[in-house]
C-alpha positions as CSV (number, residue, x, y, z in Angstrom):
1,M,-2.2,-36.0,-54.5
2,K,-4.8,-36.2,-51.8
3,I,-3.7,-39.6,-50.6
4,R,-0.1,-38.3,-50.3
5,L,-1.3,-35.3,-48.4
6,M,-3.4,-37.4,-46.0
7,K,-0.3,-39.6,-45.3
8,Y,1.7,-36.6,-44.3
9,I,-1.1,-35.3,-42.2
10,K,-1.5,-38.6,-40.4
11,K,2.3,-39.0,-39.9
12,Y,2.9,-35.5,-38.6
13,S,-0.3,-35.4,-36.5
14,T,0.9,-38.5,-34.7
15,M,4.3,-37.0,-34.1
16,I,2.7,-33.8,-32.8
17,M,0.4,-35.8,-30.4
18,V,3.5,-37.8,-29.1
19,C,5.4,-34.6,-28.6
20,S,2.4,-33.0,-26.8
21,L,2.1,-36.0,-24.5
22,C,5.8,-35.8,-23.7
23,L,5.6,-32.1,-22.9
24,N,2.5,-32.7,-20.7
25,A,4.4,-35.4,-18.8
26,A,7.4,-33.1,-18.3
27,F,5.1,-30.3,-17.2
28,I,3.4,-32.6,-14.7
29,A,6.8,-33.7,-13.3
30,I,7.9,-30.1,-12.9
31,I,4.7,-29.1,-11.2
32,D,4.9,-32.1,-8.9
33,G,8.5,-31.2,-7.9
34,M,7.5,-27.6,-7.3
35,R,4.6,-28.8,-5.1
36,D,6.9,-31.0,-3.0
37,S,9.3,-28.0,-2.6
38,A,6.5,-25.8,-1.5
39,E,5.3,-28.4,1.0
40,Q,8.8,-28.7,2.5
41,A,9.2,-24.9,2.7
42,F,5.9,-24.6,4.4
43,D,6.8,-27.3,6.9
44,Q,10.1,-25.6,7.6
45,L,8.3,-22.3,8.1
46,I,6.0,-23.9,10.7
47,I,9.0,-25.3,12.5
48,A,10.8,-21.9,12.5
49,E,7.7,-20.2,13.8
50,S,7.4,-22.8,16.6
51,K,11.1,-22.2,17.5
52,M,10.6,-18.4,17.5
53,S,7.6,-18.8,19.8
54,D,9.6,-21.0,22.2
55,I,12.5,-18.4,22.2
56,K,10.0,-15.6,22.9
57,H,8.5,-17.5,25.8
58,D,12.0,-18.3,27.2
59,L,12.9,-14.6,27.0
60,E,9.8,-13.6,28.8
61,D,10.6,-16.2,31.5
62,L,14.1,-14.8,31.9
63,K,12.8,-11.3,32.1
64,A,10.3,-12.4,34.8
65,E,13.1,-14.1,36.7
66,Q,15.3,-11.0,36.5
67,E,12.5,-8.9,37.8
68,V,12.0,-11.2,40.7
69,E,15.7,-11.3,41.5
70,Q,15.9,-7.5,41.4
71,A,12.9,-7.2,43.6
72,E,14.4,-9.6,46.1
73,A,17.7,-7.8,46.0
74,K,16.0,-4.5,47.1
C-alpha cells in the first residue's frame, strides 16, 4: 500500500512541478510583454511632451511677433 501511494505521490508531484514551471514561464512572458509596452508608452509620452514644449515655444514666438507688429503699426 505504501509503495503504491509513493508511486502516485511521485507521479503527481512531477506533474505539479511541470505545471508550475509552465505557469512561471507564461507569467514571465506576460510580465516581459507588459514591461515592453510600458517602455513604449513612456517613450511616446516623452516625445509628446517634447512636441508640446515645441508648440508652446512657437506660440510664444508668434505672440511676440504680433506684439512687435502691433507696436510698429502704431
